[in-house]
N, C-alpha and C positions, 0 to 999 in steps of 0.2 A: 961586464954588463953594458958599458957604454958602447963597446964594439958591436954587441948584439943589437942595441937600439939603432945604431947607424945602419946596420945591415937591413933591419926591418924597415927603416925609413926609405932606404934605397929601393927595396923591393916594392914598397907602396907607390913611390914615384914612378918606378918602371912600369907598374901595372896600369897606372893612369895614362902614361905616355902610350903604352901599347894599345889601350882601349881607344884612345883618341885617333891613333894612326889607323886602326882597323875598323873604326866605325865612322864613316864619312858624315860630316855635318850636312844635314838635309838641305838640299837645294831642289825644290819640287816645282813641278808644273801641274796645276789643277785643271784637269780636262773637263770642260763643260760639254764640248762637242768636237767632233773631228770630221773634216771634209773628206777623209779617206774613204773611197768606195770599195777598197779591197785591202787585204792584209799586206800586200807589197807596198802600197802607198802609205799604209800606217807605219810600216817599218822604216820607211824613208823619213817620216816625221819623227820617229823615235831616235834615229841616227842624228837628225838635226838637233834634237833636244840635247843629246849627249855632247855634241860639238860645242854647244853653248854653255855647258857646265851643269846641266840638269842630271841629278842622280836618283831622283824619285818621281814617279808619276802618281798623282791622285786622280784615279779614274772613276767617273760617275757610273755606278752600276744599277741605277734606278731611273725610271722615267715616270714623272707625275704629270698632271695636266699642265700643258704649256711648255714642257721641256722638249727640246729638239731631239729627234730620234737619230741615233747614229746611222750613217749611210751603210755601215757594215752589216746592219741588222736587216732582217726580213720579217717585220712584226705582223702579228695578227691582231694586235691590240694597240691602243693609244697609251696605255699605262702598264707598268710592270717592272721587271728586273732583267738584267743582262747576264744571268747565270741560271743553271738548272735548279729548279725547285718545283714542288707540287703545291706550294703555299701561295703562289702568285702567278699571274700571267707572265710569260717569258717573252720579252721583246726580241731576244736573240741571245744565244749562248756565246757571248763574246769574250768573257773574262779569261777563260783558259788560254785562248790564242793570244790575247793582249798580254797576259802575264808571261807567256813563253817568249814572245818577241822582246819584251822589255828585259827579261832576265838574260837573254842571249847577248844583250849589249850592256850587261852589268847595271841595269837600272831597277830599283825596287818599285813594287806596286802596292799602293794603298787603295783598297776598294772604298769608294766614297758612297755611303749607304744612308738612306732615309730611315726614320723611326716612326714617328706618330702619323706620318702621311702614308704609311704602308697599310692602307685600309683594304685595297684590292678586292672589292666586291663585298666586304663585310658591312653589316648594318646593325641597327638596334642598339642594345646597351653597351656594345664594345666601343661605340663612338662617344666622344666627349661632347659637352655642351658649354656654350659661353653665354655670358649675360651681355647683350648688346646695349651699350649705354645710350646711343641715339634713339633706339626703339623701346628701351626699358622693358625688354623681354628676353627670355632664354631662347637660344637657337642651337640646333644640332650642328656640330662641326665635322668636316671631313678629316677628322683626326682621331687616333685611338685614345681611349680613356685609359690612362696608365694606372688607374685605381681598379681596373677590371682585370682580374687574373687571367681570363680567357684571352684578352687582347695581348697581354704580356707573353702568354704561352705561344700564341701564334707568331709573335715577333721573334721569340727565341728560336722557334723552329726555322724561320726564315734565315736568321743569322747563322744557325747551325749549318744549313746548306751552303751559305756563303763561305764559311770557314773551311769547307772541304777542298777549296781551291788552293793551289800553292802560292798564295799571295803573301806579302810580307806584313801587311797591316790593314786596319780598317779605320776610316775616318767617319765618325758619326755626325750626320747632317745637323744643321742648326735648327731643325724642328724638334730636337730633344730639349724642349723648354715647355713650361706652363706659364703662359702669359697672364697678366694681372686679372683679367676677367674670364679666364678659362678655368676648367676644373670643377664644373657643375654637373657632371654626368651622373647617371643613376647610382653607380657604385660609389662614386665620390661622396654623394649625399648620404648614403647609408653609412659609409665609414666615418664621415665627419660627425654624424649624429651619435654613433657609438663611441667615438673618441672624446667628444666635447660635451655630450649630453645636451645638444641643442641643434636646431635645424640650420642647415646651410642656406643662407639667404644673401644674395648679392647686394641687396640694399643695405645690409649691415656692414659692407666693406668700405664705404666712403661716406663722409659727412657733408661734403660740398662738391659740386660738379658744375663746370661751365664748358659748354661746347662751342666750337667754331661753326660758322654757317654751313660748312660742308659735312658737319656731323662729327668731326674729329675732336678729341679732347683738348681743350685749351688750358683748363686747370682742374685738378682733382685733389681732394684732400682725403687721404686714407685714414681709416680708423685703426684702433689697436687690434680689433678682431681681424682686420685685413692682414696686419703683420703676422699674426698667429696663423692665418690661413696660408700665407706664403711660406712661412717656416715649415708648415705641415706638408705642403706640396714639395718643398725642397727635399725633405726627408724621403718622400716617395721617389723622387728622381734619383736620389742616392741609392735607394734600394734596387730600383729597376736597372740602374747602371751596373751595379754589382752582378745582377742576374745576366745581363747581356755580355759583360766582360767574361764572366764565368763560362757562359755557353760557348763563346768564341774560343777561349783558351782550352777548354775541355776538348774541343774538336781539333784545334791546332795550337799546341802549347807555345809555339814560337811566334805567334801573332802579336803584333804591337797595336794597341788601340789608342786612337786620338779622339778628342772631343772638340768640336767647334764651339767657341764661346765668343761673346761680344767683347769689344774693348772696354765696355763699362765695368766688367768684372774686376779689372785692375785700375780703372780710372775712378769710378764711383760705385763701389761694391754694393751699397744700399740700393742703388737703382737697379743693378743687375738682379738682386733678390726680388725687388718689387715687380720688375717688368718681366723677368724670365724664370724666377725661382731657382736661379743659379747662385752658387757660392763657391768659395775656394776649396772647401772640403770635397765637393763634387769633382772639381778639376783634378785634384790630387789622386783620385781613384784611377786615372788613366795614365798610360805610359807617356802620352804627350797631351799638351793643351795647344790647340790651334786657334790663335787669336785673330779675329777678323778685324785687323788694323787697317781698314780700308780708308786711305787718306782722303780721297775725293768725297766719300760719304761723310767722313768726320768733318771735313771743311764745310759741307753744306748743313749738316745737323747743328754744329756748334757755331757756325758763322765765323770761322777763323781762316787765316791764310795758310799757305803751304808750309811756311816755316814754323808756325805755331803748331800745325798738325804734326810736323816732323818731330818737334820737341815732345809733344804728347805721346807719340808712338815710341820714341826712345825711352821715355819714363814708363810707358806701358810694358815695354820689353823687360826693363829692370824689375818691375813689379811682378811680372809673370815668372821670371827666373827665381825671385825670392820665394814665391809661393810654391813653385814646383821643385825647388831645391837644387837645380842645375840648369844651365842654358841648353843642354842637350835634350831636355824634356819640353822645350818650348819651340813652337813653330809660329812665326809671325807671318801673316798673310797680307800680301801687298796687292792693292787693286791695280789692274791694268786697263780697265774699261769703265767708261761712264755708264752707270746702271740705267740712267734715264734715256740717254741718246744712243746707247750701244756703240759709241765711237771710242776708238783707242785713245788712251791717255798718253801724253808725251813721254817718250822714253827717258828724257832727262828728269822728269818728275818721279818716275818709277825708280830711277837710279838714285835719286836724292834720298828717297825714303829707305831704299835698300841700305844706303850708307848710314843713315840715322840708326837703323836697327843694328848694323854691325858696330856702330860706335858704342852701343851698350854692351855688346859681346859678339866676338867673331865666331863663337861656337854655337850661337843660337840658330835654329832652323829657319829657313825662309821659303815661302811658297808664293808663286805668282798666280794671281787669280783674276780672270781666267787665263789659261794658256790659249793663245790665238795664233797657232801656226808659226810661232817663233819670233817674228819681227826682228828688230835689230837689238837683241838683248845679250850681246857678247860680254857686257860688263859682269855677267854672272861668273865668267871665267877669268877675265882680266879686269882687275879693279882700276878704276880711273876716277879721280876726284872731279866733281862738277862744281864750278864756282857759282856763287849766287847770281852773278851778272848773267850767266848763261840761262839760269832758270827764269830770270826776269824777262829775258828775250823770248823764251818759250811760252811763258804764261801770259805775257803782255798785260792787258787790262784785266785779265781774269783774276789776278791776285787781289785779295781784299786787305786793305790796310787797317 
């Protein structure tokens, strides 16, 4: 009996070892934009990625207002998608060629796709409404109302066309949220009244409110009904997630699906539920959770320095692993550009955060966001420790004590 047990243990360990050896830990480049004007130039970029240790590309396959259009495309519209579909304007059928080039060099492709912003000419009740706190009135949003079955059906059809491509996975954009004063569309109001036997009224969601001179919320006190409202919206997000994942995998069973989430989900879960209607149950429905652990953004929002942000991100990594059950199901996203100035962040800062993530687990996935034509990011392949003194020289007076 003991011999059989030993054999079973050996086989179990061998299976784990084989799985790890044959499934690379994700080291991804999230592509917002490419300067390549033809596929030869794009392939050179892919070759450069591989040389730096990249094994996965997260490629943007949508274009909404303000998004830069790929030079590879020849669009007849300012918004739409980069794959064949009759459900949306097509900015250019790029995904097939991009995937073929990446696969040629052994690199996986995750199609990065929008959800609620995929309105593309739709109007009326399929659109959500928000309650504007500064104006004290409801306003139509350029976002789909996920309580509207027609909106979900259109989104499923769009995702079905996406899944027909030989991609390896899909990353669902961070518009798959319902913010605190969203969710007041026509269908949402009808469903709310049927569920709770009372009218859905935004004024019942907070008991105290103080605004800054610019109209932003300085302080808000939520009511018990608001908590109920967010729980209700969260259940709807869970249901829609199941539908989208089911649609993708029905079309392509091998697809892996990831969800973008904020760092608050593993830092202050109550805030994630209040602000985005996200919870850990939703995250676990996906193959991967992609945590937007953007260190520069975190430093500005929380008014902390780089070292404190690094510790928070390491804790965030451990929290995400605990929720998802294994490090292989976690992708930590590291910021490479200042969102406000559009300037590149120092490579030493990026490397430091990279090492903080790896200190939590060397098996966790990492994505650089955004990928900007490579830079000097050889540390992806060759690990090199960066001393605090070096970081201080790079950051200078920018560090906050």
